[in-house]
N, C-alpha and C positions, 0 to 999 in steps of 0.2 A: 213350682216352676224350677227348671234347672238353672245353674249358674251360667251367665252369658259370656264369661271371659274365655272359656275354652282351654284354659291352661291350668291344670290341676296343681302344678307346682306353686302357683301364686294364688289362684282362686279355685278352691275345691268345689266340686259339683254340689253345692248347697242349694237349698230351696229359696226362691224369691217369694216374698209375701205379697198378697194383693192380687187383683184381677187384671190380667193382661189380655187385651183384645186385639183386633186387627182393624186398622183404619188408615186409609191413604192420607198423605200429607198435601194433597191438592197442588197448589202452585209452588209449594216449598220443595217438592220432589216426592217421588213415590218409591217404595221399596218392594218391587215385584220381581219374581214371585215371592209372596210372604213365606219365609222359611218356617218350618216346624221348630219348636223349642229345642227338640233333641238335636236338630241340625245346627242350631246356633251354638250349642255347647261345644262343638268341635270345629267350628270355622276359625279362620285366621283372626286373631285378636287385633282389632284396629281401633285405636283410641284417637279420637279427634279432640284436640285441645282448642277450645274456642274462647276468644278474649274480646268481648264486646266493649266498646268505648265510645263516648260522645266527643272526646277530644282527639283521639288518635295518638295520644302521648302516654308512654309508660314510664314509671319511675325506674331508675337504673337498677335498684335492688330487686324489683319485681322481675325485670328482664333477666337478671342474674339467676334468680331462683328458677325461672321457667327454663332457661337454657340448660342448667345443671340437671333439672328433672328429666328433660327430654333426652339428654345424653345418657343419663343413668338407665332410663327405660330401654333405649336402643342397645345398650351394651349388656343387658340382663339376659339370663338364660330362662327360656320358657319351654314348656312341652308343646311345641308347635310354633308356627310362624307368628310374628308380631310386628305391627307397624304403628307409627305415631305421626301425626301431622298437626301443625298449629295453623289455625284459621283466625284471622283478625279482621274486624270491620268496624268502621266508625260512621257516625251520622248524628242527626239531631234528635231522633226519637228512639229511645232504648228498646221498646218492644219490637220495632221493625229491625233493629240491629240483631237482636237475639234470634228472631225468626230467620233472618238471612243466613246467619251462621249455622243454625240447626239444619237448614236446607242444604248448605254446602257439605255438612257432615254426612247427610243422607246420600247425597250425590257421590261422595267419596266411598261409600259403603262401610261407614263406621259401625262397629259393634257397640261402642261406648262413646259418650260425649263427656268430657271434663270441662265444665264451665268455670271460668276464672274471672275475677275482677282484679284489675291491676292496682290493688291497694294492700296486698299482703305479701309476705315472704313465707316459704314453706320448705319442708325437708325434701331431699332429692328423691326419696322413695315414696313420696305421697301417693302416686298412682298405685303402686304395689300394695300399700296399706289399705287403700280403699277397695281395690279389687278383691283382696283377701277376705273382706267381710261378706262377699257374696250377696250383696243387696241390690235391689233394682234402683234405689236412690240412696245415696249416702253423701253427706257433706261434713263440713267442719264448723266449729263455733269460734268466734273471735270477737274482741272488743270493737264495737262500732261507734260508741259515743262515750268518751271518758268522763264527761260532765254528768250525764244521766246514768252512767254505769250500765249502758245497754249493750247486749251481745247480739250476734247475728241470728241465733236460733230463738224461737219464741213459741209460746202457747197462748191460749186465750187469757190465761192468768197473767201473762206478761213475759218479759225477757227470761231466757234460760241462762242462769249464771253458773259459774264453775262450782262443782261439788266434788272435792277430793274423795269422798266416800261413795260417790255414785258409780254406776256401771260404765264399762268402756264405751258402749254404744247405747243409745236410747232413742225412742221415737219422739218427735216433736211435731207441732202443727205446721211449721214452716221455717225457712232460714234465708237470710240474705245470701244470694248465690255467689259468694266470694270464692268458694271452691266446693263444687258439687259434682259428683260422678253419677251419670245416668246410663242405664242399659237402654239401648235404642228402642226396644219394644214399648217402653213407657210412652213414647210419643204417638204410638199407634192408637192408644186407647183414649187419648185426650182430644177434646174439641179445639178447633182452631178459632180464634187466636189463643195461643198458650199464654202469652204475656200481654197484659193490657192495663192501661191506667184508667181508673174509674173515679168519677167525681164523688167527693165526700159530701153527701146530702146536698144542701143548697149553698155550700161554701165554695169559694174559689179554689179550694185545695183538691188534689188528686192523690189516690193511693199509689204506693210503689207498685211497679208493674208485676212483681213476683207474687203479690198477695193473692190475686185471682188464680194464678197458676197452682199454688199450693191448695187452694180450695178445691180445684178440679182433682188434684192428686188424691186428696182426702176422700172426695166423693166416690172415686173409683177404687177406694180401699187399697191404695198403694202407700205403704208406710214411708214417711220421710224420716230417715235415720241420721243421727249425728255421731261421728266418731270422736269421742272425747279424748282418746289416747293420742290420735294424730293431732288433735287441736292443741295439745301441749306444745307442739313445735310451730304453731302458726303465730306470726307476728304482724300486727297492724302497722302499716307504714304511716297512717294518719297520726297514731298516738305513740308509736315506738315502744310498745309494751307487749310482752307476752300475755296471752289472755288468762293464764292461770297465775 
């Protein structure tokens, strides 16, 4: 698959891994006519930054990072037109919030969705770094629980901790979507609902809504990649510490 950013200065026309199909998004919005991959490679780069929240409140430092990243993107040079727009929505049920924002992104005609959680700070060129990887899905890793020493990325064996000797990017089973960039065709191949809470056996507990999403991604052979280099600049606002 060709790179979807359409701007070779930032995102070379590399190959996406995984199987990308065609599927309407029903009530969330439909992308018709479905463009060919070769057409996507040259269309206007449109990044929808979506910020789901149950409270509707953002920490000041998150807002500062977001504003600076948007300004940096708008002022950057690309080989072609580029646009960026921030979408925010709050409610009581996180899966519904995420679906609403993905639908808004589709209606706007986004080529990419950058999903953020208002709990981190990040470098101004974060979008550029993620686009340059040329991946269908790529996110960052950061500290999520300082007591358990848990990080956002995980595999069946457990949390993915920093490894200074590891590769710049690597595949994982899933990641807390604190910062994840998606090429829009990813959502065409997945079943709705994308995000859902499921009850844990007969207990009163429920899984986090992104668990089932990553299972679908894996089933469709779309690698979930983590950018460890960018993760060096991610800071958790919960714990006030860099993840490395």
